[in-house]
C-alpha positions in Angstrom: 103.8 95.2 67.6 104.8 91.6 68.4 106.3 90.0 65.4 105.8 86.3 64.4 103.3 85.2 67.1 103.3 81.5 67.8 100.5 79.6 65.9 98.9 78.8 69.3 98.5 82.4 70.2 96.5 85.4 69.1 97.8 88.9 69.5 95.5 91.3 71.3 96.5 94.8 72.1 100.2 93.9 71.3 100.1 91.0 73.8 100.0 87.3 73.3 96.7 85.7 74.4 96.6 81.9 74.3 93.9 80.5 72.0 91.0 79.0 73.9 89.2 75.8 73.5 86.0 77.0 75.1 84.3 80.3 76.0 85.2 80.1 79.7 88.9 79.7 78.9 88.7 82.5 76.3 87.2 85.0 78.8 89.7 84.0 81.5 92.6 84.4 79.0 91.3 87.8 77.9 91.2 89.1 81.5 94.4 87.6 82.9 96.5 88.6 79.9 95.1 92.1 79.8 97.0 95.2 81.1 93.6 96.7 82.1 93.0 97.6 85.8 89.9 95.6 86.5 89.6 97.2 90.0 89.1 100.6 88.5 85.4 100.1 87.4 82.5 98.5 89.4 81.3 96.3 86.5 84.9 95.2 85.5 85.6 94.4 89.2 82.4 92.2 89.4 83.4 90.3 86.2 87.0 89.9 87.4 85.6 88.6 90.7 83.7 85.8 89.0 86.3 84.8 86.4 89.5 85.3 88.3 88.5 86.0 91.9 89.5 88.7 94.4 90.2 86.2 97.2 93.6 84.5 97.7 92.8 81.0 96.2 96.3 79.5 96.3 96.4 75.9 97.3 98.8 76.8 100.2 97.9 80.4 100.9 100.0 82.8 102.8 98.0 83.6 106.0 98.9 87.3 105.6 97.7 87.5 102.0 93.9 87.3 102.2 93.4 88.7 98.7 91.7 92.0 97.7 88.0 91.2 98.2 87.6 93.4 101.3 89.3 96.3 99.6 87.2 96.0 96.4 84.0 95.6 98.5 84.8 98.7 100.4 85.6 100.7 97.2 82.3 99.9 95.7 80.1 99.7 98.8 79.4 96.0 98.5 77.7 94.7 101.6 78.3 91.2 103.1 75.4 89.8 101.0 76.8 91.1 97.8 80.2 89.8 98.6 78.7 86.4 99.4 76.9 86.4 96.1 80.1 87.2 94.2 81.9 84.4 96.0 79.1 82.0 95.2 79.3 83.0 91.5 83.1 82.5 91.6 82.6 79.1 93.2 80.2 78.1 90.4 82.7 79.4 87.8 85.4 77.2 89.3 83.1 74.1 89.3 82.3 74.6 85.6 85.8 75.2 84.5 87.8 72.8 86.7 90.0 70.4 84.8 89.1 66.8 85.8 91.8 64.5 87.2 92.1 60.8 87.5 94.1 59.1 90.2 97.4 57.5 89.3 97.2 53.7 88.9 98.9 53.4 92.3 101.3 55.3 94.5 103.9 52.6 93.9 103.4 52.7 90.1 103.4 56.3 88.8 103.9 56.9 85.1 107.5 56.8 84.0 107.2 59.2 81.1 104.9 62.1 80.5 103.7 60.5 77.2 102.2 57.6 79.2 99.9 59.9 81.3 96.3 59.5 79.9 95.1 62.3 77.7 93.2 65.0 79.7 94.7 64.1 83.1 96.3 66.9 85.0 99.6 65.7 86.4 102.8 66.8 88.2 106.3 65.6 88.7 106.7 63.4 91.8 110.3 64.5 92.1 110.1 68.2 91.3 108.6 70.8 93.8 108.1 73.6 91.2 104.3 73.2 91.3 104.1 73.0 87.5 101.1 71.2 86.4 100.7 69.6 83.0 98.0 68.0 80.8 98.3 66.0 77.6 96.1 67.0 74.7 96.4 65.0 71.5 100.0 64.0 72.2 101.1 67.5 73.1 102.2 68.5 76.6 100.4 71.6 77.9 101.1 73.7 81.0 98.1 74.2 83.3 97.6 77.5 85.1 94.3 77.7 86.8 91.7 77.0 84.1 94.2 78.0 81.3 96.2 75.6 79.3 99.1 76.6 77.0 101.8 74.7 75.2 104.7 73.8 77.4 107.9 75.6 76.4 110.1 73.1 78.3 111.8 70.5 76.1 110.8 66.9 76.3 114.3 66.0 77.6 114.1 68.6 80.4 110.6 67.4 81.4 111.7 63.7 81.4 114.3 64.5 84.1 111.3 65.3 86.3 109.9 61.7 86.0 108.0 59.9 87.5 104.7 61.7 87.1 101.6 61.4 89.3 98.0 62.8 89.2 97.6 66.4 90.4 94.9 67.6 92.8 92.5 70.1 91.3 92.4 73.3 93.3 88.8 73.9 94.5 
């Protein structure tokens, strides 16, 4: 059993699951933080395909990594129409759960501190290439992973070394 879970987390099946602010995020967290094999059952595979997706959805995907959709479709006998329906449902899920972004004031004037980035805007470091995305919520800096937000474990001092900050693009 995990001792002393952080106040922002719940413990589910001996694992931390970040608390969610909405039902979409709650379901996404439950699935992505689970040790369950969602490919082992047709219904679970369908749900996973909508909430997380079987295709490679990276912003800059590896051309050799096309995801697992073809393998899952073959396992369960899903035809092209069924796969298209699942992909459309996944697309709708993404549209409903995407974190909105606002453009930076100008490319020449990015925000000098993370505290100055408007609440609710997804942003990245202009200097750092880690790909970490952040959003401010009520004065707290949160990491953004897909549709999931969780408190940043990086200290304010460490993050400030990554300044300046600019608006991030939402993966679609």
